[in-house]
C-alpha positions as CSV (number, residue, x, y, z in Angstrom):
1,M,10.8,10.7,10.4
2,Y,7.2,11.8,10.5
3,V,4.3,9.5,11.2
4,K,0.5,9.9,11.2
5,D,-2.4,7.4,11.6
6,V,-5.4,7.8,9.4
7,E,-8.6,5.9,8.8
8,V,-9.6,5.0,5.2
9,Q,-12.9,6.8,4.6
10,N,-14.1,5.5,1.3
11,K,-16.1,2.2,1.5
12,V,-14.1,0.1,-0.9
13,G,-10.7,1.2,0.5
14,L,-7.5,1.4,-1.5
15,H,-8.5,-0.6,-4.6
16,A,-6.9,0.1,-8.0
17,R,-8.3,3.6,-8.7
18,P,-7.8,5.3,-5.3
19,A,-4.5,3.4,-4.9
20,T,-3.3,5.0,-8.2
21,F,-4.3,8.5,-6.9
22,F,-2.4,7.7,-3.7
23,I,0.7,6.6,-5.4
24,Q,0.7,9.6,-7.8
25,K,0.4,11.9,-4.8
26,A,3.2,10.1,-3.0
27,N,5.5,10.5,-6.0
28,E,5.1,14.3,-5.8
29,Y,7.4,14.2,-2.8
30,K,11.1,13.6,-2.4
31,A,10.8,11.8,0.9
32,S,10.8,8.1,1.3
33,I,7.2,7.2,2.2
34,W,5.7,4.0,3.5
35,V,2.2,2.8,4.4
36,E,1.8,0.4,7.3
37,K,-1.1,-1.8,8.2
38,E,-1.0,-4.3,11.1
39,E,2.9,-4.3,11.2
40,R,3.2,-4.8,7.4
41,R,5.0,-1.9,5.8
42,V,5.2,-1.2,2.0
43,N,6.6,1.5,-0.2
44,A,3.8,4.1,-0.7
45,K,5.2,4.8,-4.2
46,S,4.6,1.2,-5.3
47,L,1.1,0.2,-6.7
48,L,1.6,-3.5,-6.1
49,G,2.9,-2.8,-2.6
50,V,-0.1,-0.7,-1.6
51,L,-2.6,-3.1,-3.2
52,S,-0.9,-6.1,-1.4
53,L,-2.0,-4.6,1.9
54,G,-5.7,-5.2,1.1
55,I,-6.8,-1.9,2.7
56,V,-10.6,-1.7,2.9
57,G,-12.8,1.1,4.2
58,G,-12.7,1.7,7.9
59,T,-9.1,0.4,8.1
60,S,-6.6,2.4,10.1
61,I,-3.2,2.8,8.4
62,K,0.0,4.6,9.3
63,I,1.6,6.9,6.8
64,I,5.4,7.3,7.4
65,A,7.8,9.6,5.7
66,D,11.5,10.3,6.0
67,G,13.2,13.1,4.1
68,S,13.4,16.8,3.4
69,D,9.6,17.2,2.8
70,E,8.4,14.4,5.2
71,Q,5.8,16.4,7.1
72,E,4.4,17.9,3.9
73,A,4.2,14.4,2.3
74,V,2.4,12.8,5.3
75,D,0.0,15.7,5.7
76,G,-0.8,15.7,2.0
77,L,-1.4,12.0,1.9
78,V,-3.5,12.0,5.1
79,K,-5.7,14.8,3.6
80,L,-6.2,12.7,0.4
81,V,-7.2,9.6,2.4
82,E,-9.5,11.6,4.6
83,S,-11.2,13.1,1.5
84,G,-12.3,9.6,0.5
85,F,-10.6,10.0,-2.9
86,S,-13.7,12.0,-4.0
87,E,-15.7,8.8,-4.3
């Protein structure tokens, strides 16, 4: 299992469009991936799950992965979140 904390950089957070990019990226990996915010954990490959967390800009989240490409998955998703989803 591999875990990293990251702060959401874009102002609006993970609303529909950035959340879609996030899920598409998560689905590129074989590992099971979760996003955690304030003790609530959801499947990072589920749009409804990610949107249900209500992640806004400046929020700190954990990205957790477990599987053969777990480190690559977490690092890739952290990089995407840090980029601000090009917004």
